[in-house]
BAZAFI-400215 format. One record per residue (C-alpha): residue number from 1; x negated, z negated, y. Coordinates in steps of 0.25 Angstrom, whole numbers. Last residue first. Layout:
<recs>
{num = NUM; c1 = X; c3 = Z; c2 = Y} .
...
</recs>
This chain:
<recs>
{num = 334; c1 = 405; c3 = -486; c2 = -521} .
{num = 333; c1 = 394; c3 = -490; c2 = -529} .
{num = 332; c1 = 401; c3 = -502; c2 = -536} .
{num = 331; c1 = 413; c3 = -494; c2 = -542} .
{num = 330; c1 = 404; c3 = -484; c2 = -547} .
{num = 329; c1 = 395; c3 = -495; c2 = -554} .
{num = 328; c1 = 406; c3 = -502; c2 = -559} .
{num = 327; c1 = 411; c3 = -488; c2 = -566} .
{num = 326; c1 = 396; c3 = -486; c2 = -571} .
{num = 325; c1 = 393; c3 = -501; c2 = -576} .
{num = 324; c1 = 406; c3 = -501; c2 = -585} .
{num = 323; c1 = 407; c3 = -486; c2 = -590} .
{num = 322; c1 = 423; c3 = -482; c2 = -589} .
{num = 321; c1 = 429; c3 = -479; c2 = -603} .
{num = 320; c1 = 431; c3 = -469; c2 = -612} .
{num = 319; c1 = 433; c3 = -475; c2 = -626} .
{num = 318; c1 = 431; c3 = -469; c2 = -639} .
{num = 317; c1 = 427; c3 = -482; c2 = -645} .
{num = 316; c1 = 413; c3 = -477; c2 = -650} .
{num = 315; c1 = 414; c3 = -464; c2 = -640} .
{num = 314; c1 = 414; c3 = -473; c2 = -627} .
{num = 313; c1 = 416; c3 = -463; c2 = -617} .
{num = 312; c1 = 410; c3 = -467; c2 = -604} .
{num = 311; c1 = 415; c3 = -469; c2 = -589} .
{num = 310; c1 = 409; c3 = -470; c2 = -576} .
{num = 309; c1 = 401; c3 = -458; c2 = -572} .
{num = 308; c1 = 406; c3 = -456; c2 = -558} .
{num = 307; c1 = 415; c3 = -451; c2 = -548} .
{num = 306; c1 = 419; c3 = -459; c2 = -537} .
{num = 305; c1 = 431; c3 = -452; c2 = -529} .
{num = 304; c1 = 432; c3 = -455; c2 = -515} .
{num = 303; c1 = 446; c3 = -458; c2 = -509} .
{num = 302; c1 = 450; c3 = -459; c2 = -496} .
{num = 301; c1 = 462; c3 = -448; c2 = -497} .
{num = 300; c1 = 467; c3 = -455; c2 = -509} .
{num = 299; c1 = 478; c3 = -445; c2 = -516} .
{num = 298; c1 = 472; c3 = -434; c2 = -509} .
{num = 297; c1 = 459; c3 = -437; c2 = -513} .
{num = 296; c1 = 462; c3 = -439; c2 = -528} .
{num = 295; c1 = 469; c3 = -425; c2 = -529} .
{num = 294; c1 = 456; c3 = -420; c2 = -524} .
{num = 293; c1 = 447; c3 = -427; c2 = -533} .
{num = 292; c1 = 455; c3 = -423; c2 = -546} .
{num = 291; c1 = 449; c3 = -432; c2 = -557} .
{num = 290; c1 = 454; c3 = -429; c2 = -571} .
{num = 289; c1 = 456; c3 = -442; c2 = -578} .
{num = 288; c1 = 451; c3 = -441; c2 = -592} .
{num = 287; c1 = 463; c3 = -438; c2 = -602} .
{num = 286; c1 = 471; c3 = -448; c2 = -610} .
{num = 285; c1 = 483; c3 = -446; c2 = -621} .
{num = 284; c1 = 474; c3 = -449; c2 = -634} .
{num = 283; c1 = 469; c3 = -436; c2 = -637} .
{num = 282; c1 = 465; c3 = -432; c2 = -622} .
{num = 281; c1 = 456; c3 = -445; c2 = -624} .
{num = 280; c1 = 449; c3 = -436; c2 = -636} .
{num = 279; c1 = 450; c3 = -424; c2 = -628} .
{num = 278; c1 = 441; c3 = -430; c2 = -618} .
{num = 277; c1 = 431; c3 = -438; c2 = -626} .
{num = 276; c1 = 429; c3 = -424; c2 = -633} .
{num = 275; c1 = 428; c3 = -415; c2 = -621} .
{num = 274; c1 = 416; c3 = -424; c2 = -618} .
{num = 273; c1 = 417; c3 = -433; c2 = -605} .
{num = 272; c1 = 410; c3 = -431; c2 = -592} .
{num = 271; c1 = 409; c3 = -444; c2 = -584} .
{num = 270; c1 = 416; c3 = -442; c2 = -570} .
{num = 269; c1 = 425; c3 = -455; c2 = -570} .
{num = 268; c1 = 431; c3 = -457; c2 = -557} .
{num = 267; c1 = 430; c3 = -469; c2 = -546} .
{num = 266; c1 = 440; c3 = -468; c2 = -536} .
{num = 265; c1 = 437; c3 = -473; c2 = -522} .
{num = 264; c1 = 443; c3 = -475; c2 = -509} .
{num = 263; c1 = 459; c3 = -480; c2 = -511} .
{num = 262; c1 = 465; c3 = -484; c2 = -498} .
{num = 261; c1 = 469; c3 = -469; c2 = -494} .
{num = 260; c1 = 480; c3 = -469; c2 = -504} .
{num = 259; c1 = 486; c3 = -482; c2 = -499} .
{num = 258; c1 = 500; c3 = -486; c2 = -508} .
{num = 257; c1 = 491; c3 = -492; c2 = -517} .
{num = 256; c1 = 502; c3 = -490; c2 = -528} .
{num = 255; c1 = 502; c3 = -473; c2 = -525} .
{num = 254; c1 = 487; c3 = -474; c2 = -524} .
{num = 253; c1 = 483; c3 = -479; c2 = -536} .
{num = 252; c1 = 494; c3 = -469; c2 = -543} .
{num = 251; c1 = 489; c3 = -457; c2 = -535} .
{num = 250; c1 = 475; c3 = -461; c2 = -538} .
{num = 249; c1 = 477; c3 = -460; c2 = -553} .
{num = 248; c1 = 484; c3 = -448; c2 = -550} .
{num = 247; c1 = 471; c3 = -442; c2 = -543} .
{num = 246; c1 = 462; c3 = -446; c2 = -555} .
{num = 245; c1 = 470; c3 = -437; c2 = -564} .
{num = 244; c1 = 485; c3 = -441; c2 = -572} .
{num = 243; c1 = 486; c3 = -434; c2 = -584} .
{num = 242; c1 = 493; c3 = -445; c2 = -591} .
{num = 241; c1 = 491; c3 = -458; c2 = -582} .
{num = 240; c1 = 501; c3 = -470; c2 = -587} .
{num = 239; c1 = 507; c3 = -467; c2 = -603} .
{num = 238; c1 = 493; c3 = -460; c2 = -607} .
{num = 237; c1 = 480; c3 = -464; c2 = -599} .
{num = 236; c1 = 472; c3 = -454; c2 = -591} .
{num = 235; c1 = 456; c3 = -457; c2 = -592} .
{num = 234; c1 = 446; c3 = -462; c2 = -586} .
{num = 233; c1 = 453; c3 = -470; c2 = -575} .
{num = 232; c1 = 450; c3 = -469; c2 = -561} .
{num = 231; c1 = 442; c3 = -482; c2 = -554} .
{num = 230; c1 = 450; c3 = -485; c2 = -540} .
{num = 229; c1 = 440; c3 = -489; c2 = -529} .
{num = 228; c1 = 447; c3 = -496; c2 = -515} .
{num = 227; c1 = 436; c3 = -499; c2 = -507} .
{num = 226; c1 = 438; c3 = -513; c2 = -501} .
{num = 225; c1 = 444; c3 = -515; c2 = -486} .
{num = 224; c1 = 456; c3 = -521; c2 = -491} .
{num = 223; c1 = 471; c3 = -518; c2 = -485} .
{num = 222; c1 = 474; c3 = -508; c2 = -496} .
{num = 221; c1 = 470; c3 = -517; c2 = -507} .
{num = 220; c1 = 477; c3 = -529; c2 = -502} .
{num = 219; c1 = 490; c3 = -521; c2 = -499} .
{num = 218; c1 = 489; c3 = -516; c2 = -514} .
{num = 217; c1 = 487; c3 = -530; c2 = -520} .
{num = 216; c1 = 496; c3 = -537; c2 = -511} .
{num = 215; c1 = 509; c3 = -536; c2 = -522} .
{num = 214; c1 = 504; c3 = -533; c2 = -535} .
{num = 213; c1 = 508; c3 = -518; c2 = -536} .
{num = 212; c1 = 493; c3 = -514; c2 = -534} .
{num = 211; c1 = 489; c3 = -521; c2 = -547} .
{num = 210; c1 = 498; c3 = -512; c2 = -555} .
{num = 209; c1 = 489; c3 = -499; c2 = -553} .
{num = 208; c1 = 477; c3 = -502; c2 = -560} .
{num = 207; c1 = 482; c3 = -508; c2 = -574} .
{num = 206; c1 = 496; c3 = -504; c2 = -578} .
{num = 205; c1 = 497; c3 = -491; c2 = -570} .
{num = 204; c1 = 484; c3 = -485; c2 = -570} .
{num = 203; c1 = 478; c3 = -491; c2 = -584} .
{num = 202; c1 = 463; c3 = -495; c2 = -579} .
{num = 201; c1 = 452; c3 = -490; c2 = -570} .
{num = 200; c1 = 450; c3 = -502; c2 = -562} .
{num = 199; c1 = 454; c3 = -502; c2 = -547} .
{num = 198; c1 = 443; c3 = -507; c2 = -538} .
{num = 197; c1 = 443; c3 = -513; c2 = -525} .
{num = 196; c1 = 430; c3 = -514; c2 = -518} .
{num = 195; c1 = 425; c3 = -522; c2 = -506} .
{num = 194; c1 = 435; c3 = -534; c2 = -510} .
{num = 193; c1 = 437; c3 = -547; c2 = -501} .
{num = 192; c1 = 451; c3 = -543; c2 = -499} .
{num = 191; c1 = 453; c3 = -537; c2 = -512} .
{num = 190; c1 = 449; c3 = -552; c2 = -517} .
{num = 189; c1 = 458; c3 = -559; c2 = -507} .
{num = 188; c1 = 470; c3 = -552; c2 = -514} .
{num = 187; c1 = 467; c3 = -554; c2 = -530} .
{num = 186; c1 = 466; c3 = -569; c2 = -525} .
{num = 185; c1 = 480; c3 = -569; c2 = -520} .
{num = 184; c1 = 485; c3 = -563; c2 = -535} .
{num = 183; c1 = 496; c3 = -553; c2 = -531} .
{num = 182; c1 = 510; c3 = -555; c2 = -532} .
{num = 181; c1 = 516; c3 = -546; c2 = -543} .
{num = 180; c1 = 531; c3 = -543; c2 = -539} .
{num = 179; c1 = 540; c3 = -542; c2 = -551} .
{num = 178; c1 = 542; c3 = -531; c2 = -562} .
{num = 177; c1 = 529; c3 = -523; c2 = -558} .
{num = 176; c1 = 527; c3 = -509; c2 = -554} .
{num = 175; c1 = 524; c3 = -495; c2 = -558} .
{num = 174; c1 = 527; c3 = -481; c2 = -555} .
{num = 173; c1 = 526; c3 = -468; c2 = -560} .
{num = 172; c1 = 523; c3 = -470; c2 = -574} .
{num = 171; c1 = 524; c3 = -455; c2 = -581} .
{num = 170; c1 = 536; c3 = -450; c2 = -589} .
{num = 169; c1 = 529; c3 = -436; c2 = -592} .
{num = 168; c1 = 520; c3 = -442; c2 = -602} .
{num = 167; c1 = 532; c3 = -447; c2 = -611} .
{num = 166; c1 = 534; c3 = -460; c2 = -618} .
{num = 165; c1 = 546; c3 = -463; c2 = -625} .
{num = 164; c1 = 539; c3 = -466; c2 = -638} .
{num = 163; c1 = 530; c3 = -476; c2 = -630} .
{num = 162; c1 = 516; c3 = -475; c2 = -633} .
{num = 161; c1 = 514; c3 = -470; c2 = -619} .
{num = 160; c1 = 519; c3 = -482; c2 = -615} .
{num = 159; c1 = 507; c3 = -491; c2 = -618} .
{num = 158; c1 = 502; c3 = -495; c2 = -604} .
{num = 157; c1 = 514; c3 = -496; c2 = -600} .
{num = 156; c1 = 520; c3 = -504; c2 = -609} .
{num = 155; c1 = 506; c3 = -513; c2 = -608} .
{num = 154; c1 = 510; c3 = -515; c2 = -594} .
{num = 153; c1 = 524; c3 = -519; c2 = -595} .
{num = 152; c1 = 537; c3 = -513; c2 = -591} .
{num = 151; c1 = 540; c3 = -498; c2 = -593} .
{num = 150; c1 = 550; c3 = -492; c2 = -585} .
{num = 149; c1 = 556; c3 = -477; c2 = -587} .
{num = 148; c1 = 560; c3 = -471; c2 = -575} .
{num = 147; c1 = 557; c3 = -457; c2 = -578} .
{num = 146; c1 = 544; c3 = -456; c2 = -571} .
{num = 145; c1 = 539; c3 = -469; c2 = -577} .
{num = 144; c1 = 540; c3 = -482; c2 = -572} .
{num = 143; c1 = 529; c3 = -493; c2 = -574} .
{num = 142; c1 = 533; c3 = -509; c2 = -575} .
{num = 141; c1 = 522; c3 = -521; c2 = -574} .
{num = 140; c1 = 526; c3 = -535; c2 = -577} .
{num = 139; c1 = 522; c3 = -545; c2 = -568} .
{num = 138; c1 = 519; c3 = -560; c2 = -569} .
{num = 137; c1 = 513; c3 = -563; c2 = -554} .
{num = 136; c1 = 499; c3 = -568; c2 = -553} .
{num = 135; c1 = 494; c3 = -555; c2 = -549} .
{num = 134; c1 = 481; c3 = -549; c2 = -547} .
{num = 133; c1 = 475; c3 = -557; c2 = -559} .
{num = 132; c1 = 460; c3 = -559; c2 = -555} .
{num = 131; c1 = 446; c3 = -559; c2 = -561} .
{num = 130; c1 = 435; c3 = -562; c2 = -551} .
{num = 129; c1 = 420; c3 = -560; c2 = -555} .
{num = 128; c1 = 411; c3 = -570; c2 = -558} .
{num = 127; c1 = 417; c3 = -572; c2 = -572} .
{num = 126; c1 = 410; c3 = -585; c2 = -579} .
{num = 125; c1 = 419; c3 = -585; c2 = -591} .
{num = 124; c1 = 424; c3 = -599; c2 = -590} .
{num = 123; c1 = 424; c3 = -596; c2 = -575} .
{num = 122; c1 = 431; c3 = -584; c2 = -575} .
{num = 121; c1 = 443; c3 = -589; c2 = -585} .
{num = 120; c1 = 444; c3 = -599; c2 = -573} .
{num = 119; c1 = 447; c3 = -590; c2 = -563} .
{num = 118; c1 = 457; c3 = -582; c2 = -573} .
{num = 117; c1 = 465; c3 = -595; c2 = -574} .
{num = 116; c1 = 465; c3 = -598; c2 = -558} .
{num = 115; c1 = 471; c3 = -583; c2 = -557} .
{num = 114; c1 = 480; c3 = -585; c2 = -569} .
{num = 113; c1 = 487; c3 = -599; c2 = -565} .
{num = 112; c1 = 488; c3 = -612; c2 = -570} .
{num = 111; c1 = 474; c3 = -615; c2 = -573} .
{num = 110; c1 = 476; c3 = -619; c2 = -587} .
{num = 109; c1 = 487; c3 = -609; c2 = -588} .
{num = 108; c1 = 479; c3 = -598; c2 = -583} .
{num = 107; c1 = 467; c3 = -603; c2 = -592} .
{num = 106; c1 = 475; c3 = -602; c2 = -604} .
{num = 105; c1 = 481; c3 = -589; c2 = -601} .
{num = 104; c1 = 466; c3 = -582; c2 = -599} .
{num = 103; c1 = 462; c3 = -589; c2 = -612} .
{num = 102; c1 = 473; c3 = -584; c2 = -619} .
{num = 101; c1 = 471; c3 = -571; c2 = -615} .
{num = 100; c1 = 456; c3 = -571; c2 = -618} .
{num = 99; c1 = 461; c3 = -575; c2 = -632} .
{num = 98; c1 = 469; c3 = -563; c2 = -634} .
{num = 97; c1 = 483; c3 = -565; c2 = -640} .
{num = 96; c1 = 485; c3 = -562; c2 = -654} .
{num = 95; c1 = 488; c3 = -574; c2 = -659} .
{num = 94; c1 = 491; c3 = -584; c2 = -651} .
{num = 93; c1 = 504; c3 = -585; c2 = -654} .
{num = 92; c1 = 503; c3 = -589; c2 = -669} .
{num = 91; c1 = 492; c3 = -586; c2 = -680} .
{num = 90; c1 = 478; c3 = -585; c2 = -675} .
{num = 89; c1 = 466; c3 = -576; c2 = -681} .
{num = 88; c1 = 471; c3 = -565; c2 = -672} .
{num = 87; c1 = 467; c3 = -574; c2 = -660} .
{num = 86; c1 = 466; c3 = -561; c2 = -651} .
{num = 85; c1 = 451; c3 = -563; c2 = -648} .
{num = 84; c1 = 449; c3 = -553; c2 = -637} .
{num = 83; c1 = 444; c3 = -564; c2 = -626} .
{num = 82; c1 = 435; c3 = -571; c2 = -636} .
{num = 81; c1 = 428; c3 = -559; c2 = -640} .
{num = 80; c1 = 426; c3 = -555; c2 = -627} .
{num = 79; c1 = 423; c3 = -569; c2 = -622} .
{num = 78; c1 = 411; c3 = -568; c2 = -630} .
{num = 77; c1 = 407; c3 = -554; c2 = -626} .
{num = 76; c1 = 408; c3 = -558; c2 = -611} .
{num = 75; c1 = 400; c3 = -570; c2 = -614} .
{num = 74; c1 = 388; c3 = -562; c2 = -620} .
{num = 73; c1 = 390; c3 = -554; c2 = -608} .
{num = 72; c1 = 388; c3 = -563; c2 = -597} .
{num = 71; c1 = 396; c3 = -557; c2 = -586} .
{num = 70; c1 = 410; c3 = -558; c2 = -587} .
{num = 69; c1 = 417; c3 = -549; c2 = -579} .
{num = 68; c1 = 424; c3 = -540; c2 = -592} .
{num = 67; c1 = 429; c3 = -552; c2 = -599} .
{num = 66; c1 = 435; c3 = -558; c2 = -587} .
{num = 65; c1 = 441; c3 = -544; c2 = -584} .
{num = 64; c1 = 446; c3 = -542; c2 = -598} .
{num = 63; c1 = 453; c3 = -557; c2 = -598} .
{num = 62; c1 = 458; c3 = -553; c2 = -584} .
{num = 61; c1 = 465; c3 = -541; c2 = -590} .
{num = 60; c1 = 471; c3 = -549; c2 = -602} .
{num = 59; c1 = 477; c3 = -561; c2 = -595} .
{num = 58; c1 = 491; c3 = -557; c2 = -593} .
{num = 57; c1 = 498; c3 = -566; c2 = -583} .
{num = 56; c1 = 504; c3 = -580; c2 = -590} .
{num = 55; c1 = 517; c3 = -583; c2 = -594} .
{num = 54; c1 = 512; c3 = -589; c2 = -608} .
{num = 53; c1 = 521; c3 = -581; c2 = -617} .
{num = 52; c1 = 524; c3 = -568; c2 = -610} .
{num = 51; c1 = 510; c3 = -567; c2 = -603} .
{num = 50; c1 = 504; c3 = -571; c2 = -614} .
{num = 49; c1 = 509; c3 = -561; c2 = -622} .
{num = 48; c1 = 506; c3 = -550; c2 = -612} .
{num = 47; c1 = 492; c3 = -553; c2 = -611} .
{num = 46; c1 = 490; c3 = -553; c2 = -626} .
{num = 45; c1 = 497; c3 = -540; c2 = -628} .
{num = 44; c1 = 503; c3 = -533; c2 = -618} .
{num = 43; c1 = 509; c3 = -537; c2 = -603} .
{num = 42; c1 = 498; c3 = -535; c2 = -593} .
{num = 41; c1 = 503; c3 = -537; c2 = -580} .
{num = 40; c1 = 493; c3 = -546; c2 = -573} .
{num = 39; c1 = 482; c3 = -536; c2 = -568} .
{num = 38; c1 = 468; c3 = -539; c2 = -565} .
{num = 37; c1 = 459; c3 = -540; c2 = -552} .
{num = 36; c1 = 445; c3 = -541; c2 = -554} .
{num = 35; c1 = 437; c3 = -547; c2 = -544} .
{num = 34; c1 = 422; c3 = -543; c2 = -543} .
{num = 33; c1 = 412; c3 = -549; c2 = -535} .
{num = 32; c1 = 405; c3 = -558; c2 = -545} .
{num = 31; c1 = 405; c3 = -547; c2 = -555} .
{num = 30; c1 = 395; c3 = -540; c2 = -547} .
{num = 29; c1 = 385; c3 = -538; c2 = -559} .
{num = 28; c1 = 385; c3 = -525; c2 = -563} .
{num = 27; c1 = 388; c3 = -528; c2 = -578} .
{num = 26; c1 = 400; c3 = -535; c2 = -572} .
{num = 25; c1 = 405; c3 = -522; c2 = -563} .
{num = 24; c1 = 404; c3 = -515; c2 = -576} .
{num = 23; c1 = 413; c3 = -524; c2 = -583} .
{num = 22; c1 = 422; c3 = -524; c2 = -572} .
{num = 21; c1 = 424; c3 = -509; c2 = -572} .
{num = 20; c1 = 425; c3 = -510; c2 = -588} .
{num = 19; c1 = 436; c3 = -520; c2 = -589} .
{num = 18; c1 = 445; c3 = -514; c2 = -578} .
{num = 17; c1 = 449; c3 = -502; c2 = -586} .
{num = 16; c1 = 453; c3 = -510; c2 = -598} .
{num = 15; c1 = 459; c3 = -521; c2 = -590} .
{num = 14; c1 = 466; c3 = -521; c2 = -579} .
{num = 13; c1 = 463; c3 = -516; c2 = -564} .
{num = 12; c1 = 459; c3 = -522; c2 = -550} .
{num = 11; c1 = 444; c3 = -523; c2 = -546} .
{num = 10; c1 = 439; c3 = -531; c2 = -533} .
{num = 9; c1 = 425; c3 = -528; c2 = -531} .
{num = 8; c1 = 417; c3 = -537; c2 = -520} .
{num = 7; c1 = 405; c3 = -530; c2 = -521} .
{num = 6; c1 = 389; c3 = -533; c2 = -521} .
{num = 5; c1 = 385; c3 = -521; c2 = -529} .
{num = 4; c1 = 374; c3 = -517; c2 = -519} .
{num = 3; c1 = 368; c3 = -531; c2 = -522} .
{num = 2; c1 = 366; c3 = -529; c2 = -538} .
{num = 1; c1 = 369; c3 = -543; c2 = -542} .
</recs>
């Protein structure tokens, strides 16, 4: 391990944006000092079905983080094929389920608790980093729009732009849980010990901000002496963050953090992309997030903007994504 990178880091996130950050930290050989905290309000796909049918917390985001943090490449490749197997050759209730989700749910049942089940899965796959649910409470995420429309369930919020009633002018103005979400005590312990706390990129209202709704998380972060880092998304998202600039993301985060002065760093990408890439994303209702430096500093007075080339365009897959190692290096070098 590189000595200068010996830092105790706690990350908060979901799946898509969390995965590259954790993968990069893995490649830089600092996983033994990482604690990845994930949400437990996923309501769609196999996770949602298991939540309804078995009464377990949704395992999808946990599975993704464990996969990202497996250090042996060959093991990771085998695990990914196993985790992603949807059992399409079977008939009956198991058909369509992710095997990885079933494994997590079964360990949850055997060890009588998702936090214990996750630790068992870490041991099984020799994952040094800690992965933990932010809450052990069964909750539903609710979003309310400016016109008073309530959208219940993470998946419905994520997909609301595809609804016939959707209007760009009717923006999300707040999110909340349908019941009190008690914090996982292990998460508070990790926050207390952290040197850096990082909010990974991801869907703002379904993967990032809900962590701050869990009882005790916001207070623990404010009290912590760790550097607080927010990684900005590369693009806006239709249905959640249309036309958002960097300062708009900050306004939302500081609103739920309820302490604008606590935020220390904002990592933003400044990779120059061709007009072709920009126009392709515009055609899909997405835009690169504009960086309005001065407004950001008004929103979060103590913030320092870290501008770095932390993104890449995968032409073959037509995807704009964070670069695993460059993003993680940007975090570690702070």
